[in-house]
PAZAPA-4460 file (N, C-alpha, C; in steps of 0.05 Angstrom, whole numbers, plus 32768, in hexadecimal, padded with zeros to 4 digits):
% residues 113
    n_x    n_y    n_z   ca_x   ca_y   ca_z    c_x    c_y    c_z   seq   type   mol
   8EB7   92CF   7D49   8EA2   92CA   7D5A   8EAB   92B6   7D71     1      X     A
   8E9D   92BB   7D87   8EA3   92AD   7DA0   8E91   9290   7DA0     2      X     A
   8E9C   9280   7DAE   8E8F   9263   7DAF   8E70   9268   7DB6     3      X     A
   8E6F   927C   7DCB   8E53   9280   7DD6   8E41   9289   7DBC     4      X     A
   8E4D   929D   7DAC   8E3B   92AA   7D99   8E34   9293   7D81     5      X     A
   8E48   9284   7D84   8E44   926E   7D6C   8E30   925A   7D76     6      X     A
   8E2F   9256   7D88   8E18   9244   7D95   8E02   9251   7D97     7      X     A
   8DFD   926B   7D96   8DE1   927C   7D9A   8DDC   927D   7D79     8      X     A
   8DED   9284   7D69   8DE5   9283   7D4A   8DDC   9263   7D41     9      X     A
   8DEB   924F   7D4F   8DE0   9239   7D46   8DC9   9230   7D50    10      X     A
   8DBE   9238   7D68   8DA3   9237   7D73   8D8D   9242   7D64    11      X     A
   8D97   925A   7D54   8D83   9268   7D44   8D81   925E   7D2D    12      X     A
   8D99   9251   7D21   8D96   9240   7D08   8D81   922A   7D09    13      X     A
   8D88   9218   7D22   8D76   9204   7D25   8D5B   9209   7D24    14      X     A
   8D51   921D   7D32   8D36   9228   7D38   8D2D   9232   7D19    15      X     A
   8D39   9239   7D06   8D2F   9246   7CEF   8D30   9229   7CDE    16      X     A
   8D40   9216   7CE2   8D3E   91FD   7CD1   8D26   91EC   7CDC    17      X     A
   8D23   91EA   7CF6   8D09   91DF   7CFE   8CEF   91E9   7CF6    18      X     A
   8CEC   9208   7CF6   8CDB   920E   7CEB   8CD6   920C   7CCE    19      X     A
   8CE6   920F   7CBE   8CEA   920D   7CA5   8CDC   91E7   7C9E    20      X     A
   8CE6   91D6   7CB3   8CE2   91BA   7CAB   8CC3   91B5   7CB3    21      X     A
   8CB6   91C5   7CC6   8C98   91C9   7CCE   8C8A   91CF   7CB5    22      X     A
   8C92   91E7   7CA7   8C84   91EF   7C95   8C81   91DC   7C7A    23      X     A
   8C97   91CE   7C75   8C99   91B8   7C64   8C8A   919E   7C68    24      X     A
   8C88   9196   7C80   8C7C   9186   7C8A   8C5A   918B   7C8B    25      X     A
   8C52   91A5   7C90   8C3B   91AB   7C8C   8C2F   91A9   7C71    26      X     A
   8C42   91B6   7C5B   8C39   91B6   7C40   8C39   919A   7C34    27      X     A
   8C4D   918B   7C3B   8C49   916D   7C2F   8C38   915B   7C39    28      X     A
   8C35   915C   7C59   8C27   9144   7C63   8C0E   9152   7C6F    29      X     A
   8C08   916C   7C77   8BF5   9178   7C87   8BEC   916C   7C9E    30      X     A
   8BD8   916E   7CAA   8BCF   9162   7CC3   8BB2   9153   7CC0    31      X     A
   8BB3   9146   7CD6   8B99   912F   7CD1   8B85   9138   7CDF    32      X     A
   8B8C   9146   7CF8   8B73   914F   7D08   8B75   916B   7D18    33      X     A
   8B63   9179   7D1F   8B64   9193   7D29   8B76   9192   7D45    34      X     A
   8B74   917E   7D50   8B83   917D   7D6A   8BA4   9180   7D63    35      X     A
   8BA9   9174   7D4F   8BC7   9179   7D45   8BC8   9198   7D40    36      X     A
   8BBC   91A4   7D31   8BBB   91C1   7D2D   8BBC   91D3   7D45    37      X     A
   8BAC   91CB   7D57   8BAC   91D9   7D71   8BCD   91D6   7D7F    38      X     A
   8BD5   91BC   7D7C   8BEA   91BA   7D8B   8C04   91CD   7D7C    39      X     A
   8C00   91CB   7D5C   8C18   91D8   7D53   8C14   91F7   7D55    40      X     A
   8BF5   9204   7D59   8BF4   9222   7D61   8C00   9222   7D79    41      X     A
   8BFD   9214   7D8F   8C07   9215   7DAD   8C2A   9218   7DA5    42      X     A
   8C33   9203   7D9A   8C52   9208   7D96   8C58   9220   7D88    43      X     A
   8C50   9227   7D74   8C54   9241   7D66   8C51   9255   7D76    44      X     A
   8C3B   925A   7D88   8C33   926F   7D98   8C4E   9274   7DAC    45      X     A
   8C56   9259   7DB8   8C6D   9259   7DC6   8C86   9268   7DBA    46      X     A
   8C8A   925F   7D9F   8CA3   9262   7D8C   8C9F   9282   7D89    47      X     A
   8C87   9290   7D88   8C85   92AC   7D83   8C8E   92B8   7D9C    48      X     A
   8C84   92AE   7DB3   8C8C   92BC   7DCF   8CAB   92BD   7DCC    49      X     A
   8CB4   92A7   7DCA   8CD3   92A4   7DCB   8CE2   92B7   7DB6    50      X     A
   8CD6   92B6   7DA3   8CDF   92CB   7D8D   8CE3   92E3   7D94    51      X     A
   8CD0   92EC   7DA0   8CCA   930B   7DAF   8CDC   930E   7DBE    52      X     A
   8CE3   92FC   7DD2   8CF7   92FE   7DE4   8D12   9301   7DDD    53      X     A
   8D18   92ED   7DC6   8D30   92F2   7DB8   8D38   930A   7DA7    54      X     A
   8D22   9310   7D9F   8D28   932D   7D8D   8D2B   9342   7DA4    55      X     A
   8D1E   9345   7DB8   8D21   9357   7DCA   8D3F   9359   7DD3    56      X     A
   8D4B   933E   7DD9   8D68   933D   7DE2   8D78   9347   7DD1    57      X     A
   8D72   933F   7DB5   8D84   9349   7D9E   8D84   9369   7D9B    58      X     A
   8D6C   936F   7DA2   8D65   938F   7D9E   8D7D   9398   7DB8    59      X     A
   8D78   9394   7DCA   8D8F   9399   7DE5   8DAB   939A   7DDE    60      X     A
   8DB1   937D   7DCC   8DCC   937D   7DC4   8DD2   9391   7DB1    61      X     A
   8DBF   9399   7D9E   8DC1   93AE   7D83   8DC6   93C8   7D9A    62      X     A
   8DB6   93CC   7DA8   8DBD   93EB   7DBB   8DDB   93EA   7DC5    63      X     A
   8DE4   93D3   7DD0   8DFF   93D6   7DDC   8E12   93DC   7DC5    64      X     A
   8E0D   93D5   7DAB   8E1F   93D6   7D92   8E1A   93F0   7D89    65      X     A
   8E07   9405   7D91   8E02   941C   7D89   8DFB   9420   7D6D    66      X     A
   8DEF   940D   7D5E   8DE8   940F   7D43   8DCB   9415   7D3C    67      X     A
   8DC1   942D   7D3C   8DA6   9439   7D3C   8D95   9427   7D27    68      X     A
   8DA1   9421   7D0F   8D92   9411   7CFA   8D89   93F7   7D02    69      X     A
   8DA0   93E3   7D0E   8D9B   93CC   7D1A   8D85   93CF   7D2D    70      X     A
   8D85   93E3   7D42   8D75   93E1   7D57   8D55   93E7   7D4B    71      X     A
   8D4F   93FB   7D35   8D39   93F8   7D2B   8D2E   93E0   7D20    72      X     A
   8D43   93D3   7D0F   8D39   93B6   7D04   8D32   93A4   7D1B    73      X     A
   8D40   93A3   7D30   8D36   9391   7D42   8D1A   939B   7D53    74      X     A
   8D18   93B3   7D54   8CFF   93BA   7D61   8CE9   93B3   7D51    75      X     A
   8CEA   93B8   7D33   8CD5   93B4   7D1F   8CCE   9396   7D24    76      X     A
   8CE9   9386   7D24   8CE1   9368   7D22   8CD6   935F   7D3B    77      X     A
   8CDA   936B   7D51   8CCF   9367   7D6B   8CB0   936B   7D6D    78      X     A
   8CA8   937B   7D61   8C8F   9386   7D5D   8C7D   9372   7D4D    79      X     A
   8C8E   9369   7D35   8C81   9353   7D26   8C7F   933B   7D34    80      X     A
   8C8E   9334   7D43   8C8E   9317   7D54   8C77   931E   7D6B    81      X     A
   8C72   9332   7D77   8C5B   933A   7D86   8C45   9330   7D7D    82      X     A
   8C42   9341   7D63   8C2A   933B   7D51   8C23   931F   7D4E    83      X     A
   8C38   9314   7D41   8C37   92F7   7D3D   8C2E   92E6   7D53    84      X     A
   8C39   92E6   7D6A   8C30   92DA   7D86   8C11   92E1   7D88    85      X     A
   8C08   92FC   7D84   8BEE   92FE   7D8A   8BD7   92ED   7D75    86      X     A
   8BE1   92F1   7D5F   8BD1   92E1   7D4B   8BD2   92C4   7D4D    87      X     A
   8BEC   92BA   7D54   8BEB   929E   7D61   8BDA   9296   7D78    88      X     A
   8BDB   92AA   7D87   8BCC   92A2   7DA2   8BAD   92A3   7D9B    89      X     A
   8B9F   92B1   7D8A   8B87   92B4   7D84   8B81   929A   7D6F    90      X     A
   8B95   9295   7D61   8B8E   9280   7D4E   8B8B   9263   7D64    91      X     A
   8B9A   9265   7D72   8B9F   9249   7D8A   8B89   924B   7D95    92      X     A
   8B79   9265   7DA1   8B62   9262   7DAE   8B47   9257   7D9C    93      X     A
   8B4A   9262   7D81   8B32   925B   7D6F   8B33   9241   7D6C    94      X     A
   8B46   922E   7D66   8B4C   9214   7D5F   8B44   9201   7D78    95      X     A
   8B45   920A   7D92   8B46   91FA   7DA4   8B2B   91E8   7DA5    96      X     A
   8B15   91F6   7DA5   8AFD   91E8   7DA1   8AF9   91D4   7D8D    97      X     A
   8B02   91DD   7D76   8AFD   91CD   7D60   8B14   91B3   7D65    98      X     A
   8B29   91B3   7D6F   8B3C   919E   7D72   8B2F   918A   7D84    99      X     A
   8B21   9196   7D9D   8B1A   9184   7DAB   8B01   9174   7DA4   100      X     A
   8AEF   9184   7D96   8AD9   9175   7D87   8ADE   9163   7D79   101      X     A
   8AF1   9162   7D66   8AFB   9154   7D4C   8B12   913F   7D53   102      X     A
   8B19   913E   7D6C   8B2F   912B   7D72   8B21   9111   7D75   103      X     A
   8B32   90FB   7D6B   8B29   90E1   7D6F   8B2A   90DA   7D8E   104      X     A
   8B17   90C7   7D96   8B19   90C0   7DB2   8B32   90C2   7DC1   105      X     A
   8B49   90B9   7DBB   8B5E   90B4   7DCC   8B6F   90D1   7DD0   106      X     A
   8B68   90E2   7DB5   8B6E   90FA   7DBA   8B5F   9111   7DCA   107      X     A
   8B47   910D   7DCC   8B3B   911A   7DE1   8B45   9118   7DFD   108      X     A
   8B49   9100   7E05   8B4E   9103   7E25   8B6D   9110   7E22   109      X     A
   8B7D   910C   7E12   8B97   911C   7E11   8B93   913E   7E0E   110      X     A
   8B7E   9143   7E04   8B77   915D   7E04   8B70   9167   7E1C   111      X     A
   8B62   9155   7E2C   8B57   9161   7E45   8B6E   9167   7E5C   112      X     A
   8B85   915C   7E58   8B9D   915A   7E68   8BAE   9174   7E68   113      X     A
***
């Protein structure tokens, strides 16, 4: 494995670890205000978009390697990422007004910016 590939694999591992830590924090600590959920939805929507792009790039790499089974798996994964991005976008929009209305005073001013 080249140094470049190792760096890419390390970045993917770090992303997976970060998401696992987020899940653990949500399970054990939860969130206090809807504004926090709104921000989390925002970040996850961004992650889903980045995942969609990463999977598309992996698909291209798979095509270069001429392995039809791998290309099919990447295509299916990419569709899942697109669907996830859509669902998260809808959830983000749905929570927005709740986040603003239920935010404490100092958080409302931050929500406006």
